[in-house]
C-alpha positions in Angstrom: 22.3 -2.2 -34.0 22.6 1.4 -35.2 19.9 4.0 -35.8 20.4 5.7 -39.2 17.5 8.1 -39.3 14.9 9.4 -36.8 11.6 11.1 -37.7 9.2 12.6 -35.1 5.9 14.3 -35.7 3.9 16.1 -33.1 5.6 14.3 -30.2 5.5 16.5 -27.2 7.2 19.8 -28.2 8.9 18.2 -31.2 6.5 19.2 -34.0 8.6 18.0 -36.9 12.1 16.6 -36.3 14.4 14.6 -38.6 18.0 13.7 -37.9 20.6 11.3 -39.0 22.9 10.2 -36.1 26.3 8.7 -36.4 27.1 5.2 -35.4 29.2 6.2 -32.3 28.5 9.0 -29.8 25.7 11.5 -30.4 25.5 14.5 -28.1 22.2 16.3 -27.9 22.8 19.6 -26.1 20.9 22.8 -25.4 19.2 24.6 -22.5 16.5 23.0 -20.4 13.0 22.4 -21.8 14.1 22.4 -25.4 13.2 18.8 -26.2 16.3 16.8 -25.5 14.6 14.4 -23.0 11.6 14.2 -25.3 13.8 12.8 -28.0 15.3 10.2 -25.7 11.8 9.2 -24.5 10.6 8.8 -28.1 13.6 6.5 -28.9 13.0 4.4 -25.8 9.4 3.9 -26.6 10.4 2.1 -29.7 11.9 -0.7 -27.5 8.3 -1.6 -26.6 8.7 -0.5 -23.0 6.6 2.2 -21.3 7.9 5.8 -20.9 10.7 6.1 -18.4 9.0 9.3 -17.2 5.8 7.5 -16.4 3.8 9.5 -19.0 0.4 8.4 -20.3 0.1 8.0 -24.1 -2.2 11.0 -24.3 0.6 13.2 -22.8 2.9 12.4 -25.7 0.9 14.1 -28.4 1.7 17.8 -29.0 -0.9 20.3 -27.6 -3.6 21.0 -30.2 -2.7 17.9 -32.3 -4.7 14.7 -32.6 -1.9 12.3 -33.5 1.9 11.8 -33.0 4.4 9.6 -34.8 7.8 8.2 -33.8 9.8 6.4 -36.5 13.4 5.1 -36.6 15.3 3.4 -39.4 18.0 1.2 -38.0 20.5 -1.4 -39.1 20.1 -4.7 -37.2 20.6 -8.4 -38.1 22.7 -7.4 -41.1 19.7 -5.5 -42.8 17.9 -2.2 -42.7 14.8 -2.2 -40.6 12.2 0.3 -39.4 10.1 0.6 -36.2 7.2 3.0 -35.8 4.7 4.0 -33.2 1.6 6.2 -33.7 -0.2 7.9 -30.8 -3.7 9.4 -30.7 -6.7 7.3 -30.0 -5.5 3.7 -29.9 -1.7 3.4 -29.9 -0.4 1.3 -32.8 3.0 -0.1 -33.7 4.8 -1.4 -36.8 8.0 -3.3 -37.4 9.3 -3.4 -40.9 5.9 -2.4 -42.3 4.0 -5.1 -40.4 1.4 -3.9 -37.8 1.9 -5.5 -34.4 -0.7 -6.6 -31.9 0.7 -4.0 -29.4 3.7 -1.8 -29.0 5.1 -4.3 -26.4 5.7 -6.6 -29.3 8.6 -4.3 -30.4 10.6 -5.8 -27.5 13.5 -7.7 -29.0 13.1 -6.0 -32.3 14.4 -2.6 -31.4 16.9 -3.0 -28.6 17.8 -0.1 -26.3 19.1 0.8 -22.8 18.1 4.0 -21.1 19.5 6.1 -18.2 17.7 9.1 -16.8 18.0 10.9 -13.4 14.8 9.1 -12.3 16.8 5.8 -12.5 18.8 6.9 -9.5 15.9 5.3 -7.7 17.6 2.0 -8.5 20.0 2.8 -5.7 18.0 5.3 -3.6 14.6 3.7 -3.5 13.2 0.4 -2.3 13.5 -3.1 -3.8 10.6 -2.5 -6.1 12.6 -0.3 -8.4 15.4 -2.9 -8.7 12.9 -5.7 -9.4 11.4 -3.6 -12.1 14.8 -2.9 -13.6 15.6 -6.7 -13.8 12.2 -7.5 -15.2 12.4 -4.8 -17.9 15.8 -6.0 -19.0 14.8 -9.7 -19.1 11.7 -8.8 -21.2 13.9 -7.3 -23.9 16.1 -10.4 -23.9 13.4 -13.0 -23.6 10.0 -11.6 -24.7 8.1 -14.7 -23.5 9.1 -13.6 -20.0 6.5 -10.9 -20.3 3.7 -13.5 -20.2 5.4 -15.4 -17.3 5.6 -12.2 -15.3 2.0 -11.3 -16.1 0.8 -14.7 -15.0 2.7 -14.5 -11.7 1.2 -11.0 -11.0 -2.3 -12.4 -11.7 -1.9 -15.4 -9.5 -0.3 -13.3 -6.7 -3.2 -10.9 -6.8 -5.8 -13.7 -6.8 -4.1 -15.5 -3.9 -4.0 -12.2 -1.9 -7.7 -11.7 -2.5 -8.5 -15.2 -1.4 -6.5 -14.8 1.8 -8.6 -11.8 2.7 -11.9 -13.6 1.7 -11.1 -16.6 3.8 -11.3 -14.5 7.0 -15.1 -14.1 6.2 -15.7 -17.4 4.4 -13.6 -20.2 6.0 -14.9 -22.8 3.5 -12.6 -21.2 0.8 -9.5 -22.4 2.7 -9.7 -25.7 0.7 -9.0 -23.8 -2.5 -5.8 -22.3 -1.2 -3.7 -25.4 -2.2 -4.5 -24.8 -5.8 -3.3 -21.2 -5.8 -0.2 -22.2 -3.7 0.8 -24.7 -6.3 0.5 -22.2 -9.1 2.3 -19.5 -7.1 5.2 -21.9 -6.4 5.6 -22.8 -10.0 5.5 -19.2 -11.3 7.6 -17.9 -8.4 10.4 -20.4 -9.4 10.2 -19.3 -13.1 10.4 -15.6 -12.3 13.0 -15.9 -9.6 15.2 -18.3 -11.6 15.2 -16.0 -14.6 16.1 -13.0 -12.5 18.9 -14.7 -10.6 20.5 -16.0 -13.8 20.4 -12.6 -15.4 21.5 -10.9 -12.2 24.7 -13.0 -12.1 25.6 -12.1 -15.6 24.7 -8.5 -15.1 26.8 -8.2 -11.9 29.9 -9.4 -13.7 29.5 -7.0 -16.5 28.6 -4.0 -14.3 31.6 -4.7 -12.0 34.0 -4.4 -14.9 32.3 -1.2 -16.2 32.3 0.4 -12.7 36.0 -0.3 -12.4 36.6 1.7 -15.6 34.3 4.5 -14.6 36.0 4.8 -11.2 39.5 4.3 -12.7 39.8 1.2 -10.5 39.5 3.1 -7.3 36.4 1.4 -6.1 34.9 -2.1 -6.3 31.3 -2.9 -7.2 29.3 -6.0 -6.5 25.6 -7.0 -7.0 23.7 -10.1 -6.1 20.1 -11.3 -6.2 18.6 -11.7 -2.7 15.5 -13.9 -2.2 13.2 -13.0 0.7 11.9 -15.7 3.0 13.9 -18.5 1.4 16.7 -20.7 2.6 20.3 -20.1 1.6 20.3 -22.3 -1.5 21.9 -22.6 -4.0 19.4 -24.5 -6.1 20.6 -26.5 -9.1 17.6 -25.6 -11.3 14.0 -24.4 -11.5 12.6 -27.7 -10.3 14.6 -27.6 -7.1 13.6 -24.0 -6.6 9.9 -24.7 -7.2 10.0 -27.3 -4.4 11.7 -24.8 -2.1 9.0 -22.3 -2.9 6.3 -25.0 -2.1 7.9 -25.5 1.3 8.4 -21.8 2.0 4.8 -20.9 1.0 3.4 -23.7 3.1 5.4 -22.6 6.1 4.2 -19.0 5.7 0.5 -19.9 5.3 -0.4 -19.1 8.9 1.1 -15.6 8.8 -0.3 -15.0 5.3 -3.8 -15.8 6.6 -3.3 -13.4 9.5 -2.0 -10.6 7.4 -4.1 -11.2 4.3 -1.0 -11.0 2.0 1.5 -13.3 0.5 4.8 -13.1 2.4 7.0 -15.3 0.3 7.9 -14.9 -3.4 9.8 -12.9 -5.9 7.6 -9.8 -5.3 9.7 -9.3 -2.1 13.1 -10.0 -3.5 15.9 -7.5 -4.1 19.1 -6.8 -6.0 21.8 -5.9 -3.4 24.4 -3.4 -4.6 27.6 -2.9 -2.7 30.6 -0.5 -3.1 33.7 -1.6 -1.4 31.6 -4.1 0.6 29.2 -1.4 1.8 25.6 -0.6 0.8 25.6 1.8 -2.1 22.2 3.1 -0.9 23.3 3.8 2.6 26.9 4.9 2.2 27.4 5.9 -1.5 28.0 9.5 -2.4 25.8 11.2 -5.1 28.5 10.6 -7.7 29.0 7.0 -6.6 25.3 6.2 -6.7 25.1 7.7 -10.2 28.1 5.7 -11.3 26.5 2.6 -9.9 23.3 3.1 -11.9 25.4 3.8 -15.0 27.4 0.6 -14.4 24.1 -1.4 -14.2 22.7 0.2 -17.3 25.9 -0.2 -19.4 26.2 -3.7 -17.9 22.7 -4.3 -19.2 23.8 -3.2 -22.7 26.8 -5.6 -22.5 24.5 -8.5 -21.6 22.2 -7.7 -24.5 25.2 -7.8 -26.9 26.4 -11.1 -25.5 23.0 -12.8 -25.5 21.4 -11.3 -28.7 24.6 -10.8 -30.7 23.6 -7.1 -31.3 24.7 -3.9 -29.7 21.7 -2.1 -28.2 21.3 1.7 -28.6 22.4 3.4 -25.3 20.4 6.4 -24.3 21.9 8.5 -21.5 19.8 11.5 -20.4 21.3 14.2 -18.3 24.1 11.9 -17.2 27.1 14.3 -17.1 26.2 16.9 -14.5 27.2 14.8 -11.4 30.3 13.2 -12.9 33.8 14.4 -12.7 36.0 14.9 -15.8 37.5 11.4 -15.7 34.1 9.7 -15.5 32.7 11.9 -18.3 35.7 11.1 -20.5 35.1 7.4 -20.0 31.5 7.6 -21.3 32.5 9.7 -24.3 35.5 7.7 -25.5 35.6 4.2 -23.9 32.4 2.5 -25.0 33.6 1.3 -28.4 31.0 -0.6 -30.5 27.9 1.0 -29.2 25.8 3.8 -30.6 25.2 6.3 -27.8 22.9 9.3 -27.4 23.8 11.6 -24.5 21.9 14.8 -23.5 23.5 17.7 -21.7 23.2 21.4 -21.3 26.9 22.5 -21.2 29.1 22.2 -24.3 32.1 21.9 -22.0 30.9 18.5 -20.8 31.8 16.9 -24.2 34.9 18.9 -25.0 37.0 15.7 -24.8 34.9 13.9 -27.4 37.2 12.4 -30.0 34.6 10.8 -32.4 30.9 11.4 -33.0 28.4 14.1 -33.6 26.8 16.9 -31.6 23.3 18.3 -32.2 22.2 21.7 -30.8 18.5 21.6 -29.9 16.4 24.6 -29.3 12.6 25.0 -29.2 12.1 21.4 -30.4 14.4 21.8 -33.4 17.9 20.8 -34.3 19.7 24.1 -35.2 23.2 22.9 -35.7 25.1 19.6 -36.3 28.8 19.1 -35.9 31.0 16.1 -36.5 34.1 15.1 -34.5 36.9 12.8 -35.6 40.1 11.7 -34.0 41.8 11.9 -37.3 
């Protein structure tokens, strides 16, 4: 898909912005605090996901204004479409003029992948960030997974509450079997979806990392289940039975700790560079390249599964990369519409095709086009 026009009103420091990006690489450059990241955040919100900056909806409306609007016209599914979100009071969303039940319903309609410096937590932080990354990706590909994940979270929370209550009211122990059965079924559904996606993602990310590193380093990623046997399991039914057994075996410890010790809420995505942990042994540049490979691998998976190229949003990605890795991002991602923010014009001096937009004070002051011809 390709965005053909962007319109923002009273969104953070972008009081009134309209721009028409090209279908290839779009560079948004300028000094810090001029609105570059705000633009990327606005586009990402149209995917139906939450802000990658962890912002509340109330924080997105310009100071002194009551409402904000984010709108993008885009070409997808061989036709022109439009997505819109309005903030202020109750958030509302539209797709092609039809109001949706919630902004989350935009998932699958407007497809995007985002990288920001905060996503370095995919490597540097604990397993929770990597689980969240997998879940967010799968939700865009399979919107019904949103309900599966929500059901799993509710059952997990209710079972944990029950484990704590049993220590005071032992007669509740008889009800634990019901929750164990529900937990096993939902754990299998979540874990199976994650593992299938992780295998596909790992293959795509490995190829991209090879290109970014100019084939000097190898990248591998694999889904690791906590508290489970070695597998493999042929399907979700087998996996559900394995969870039944693991949850039953862990019951005594769960009752002592008051928390569920087995399930996809404790799983991880293991990432290795040349066979070593990227988290423990990767340099700053290698860690950033690893996250980029995962994000661009996510985009490739979306293209293969949905048949559409997602929009790729790369916020402040250039500063920690050497010249060769920057050149790869600028000129070797054919077929995707890309938005890249940076401060230094020198970072995109090797751009052969695309547009650059100079942003200052929340406005686009200058637009330039680049062509290899």
